[in-house]
Phi, psi and omega in degrees: 000325180299321180299324179291329183279315189265345182228140180297319182300334180296340176292336181274320183202146178269357179287120184294328180295323175294321177301313183292316180299321177302312182284335174297313179291319180300316180293324176294321176296315180301313180302314180291314183298311181295321176295324178295315178298322180294328184253012184289317179237077183293135180229152180298318173260099187288157177211166178057227184293324178301318181295317178299315182291321178295319180293320178297314181297317179300320177295316178300315179294325181295319178289325184288325185292338175286342178262322189230356182094150186301315184297311181287330176301317179287323179301315187265004181297324179302329175276302189293319180296315178298320177298318179302307181296320183293313179296326176296316178293322180295327180283313189292333181296335179291342178285332183286122177302134183094358176236162178228133180290122179297335176288357173274003176254125182296330178299319184286316180294328176296318177298316175301318182292322178293324176300312180294319182300308182288329180291315183290331172289319176301315179291324179296313183293320182292325182282312186256346187091154183297313186294310183293323179297309181284344176295331176296336181288346186268352181080174183283337185256120188296319185291344177265000184303319177298334177274317187288323188297309180297326177295319180293319180299314181297319182299321179291318180289332178295336180296329176300313180294315181301311182297309185290316184286326179298312180292313183297314182296320181293313181290321178300317178295320177298318179298318178296322179294318179294322180295323176295317179298318179294324179290327182279317181227072185302132173069359178232035182298129180300159184287333183302311179300324179294321181294315181300311182297321177296318176298317178295321177299317179292316183298313183293325176295317180297314183297318180297318179296313183296321179295327179297315178294321182295317180291322175297319179299315179295340182265326187254342180275123176281170187302124177085350185288131173058026175237000000 
């Protein structure tokens, strides 16, 4: 019943999985539509939404090239950049009364983490080959390989939990904070909490994107490459 009160999607169904799926699709549509609008009339001297998107993308690539190099930063931007924008919209929608952030559901953040997990391993194997890629898991000292290999495996799987829980925990906490504020001062919530929540939505999207680049760098860069 609470979903019917606090979320628009709850008017369609009281099933929370449906509600989250509704906002997952809605945010995907928003991500695509806004990107299309920003690139609809490309100009040499950008203005409006095109200017905002170009500045944002340039900033994202600037940060990424320090991690993985400019060439690979651009190569993997379709994945990492799209995740960054998409996660931001998934976060920010939860600030709007009547909507729920899909990233406040652990199921959804787990799926995002699994996409990153399988993709960077796929790229690592494709770039370095199966043997050479998994040889890095054994460490530089051969006699420590039996110890290092299981530790590395556990470390990589822990990234799934780290990625998913970091995003889920932060956004879930933000949603609860906003709910409390709305209960205390309904419809007259001060601008400061909204500013804080917007910053957190942007920060968590940025962190998820940067970690995607970090994991890709560890998978595809051979020793000493681009460092």
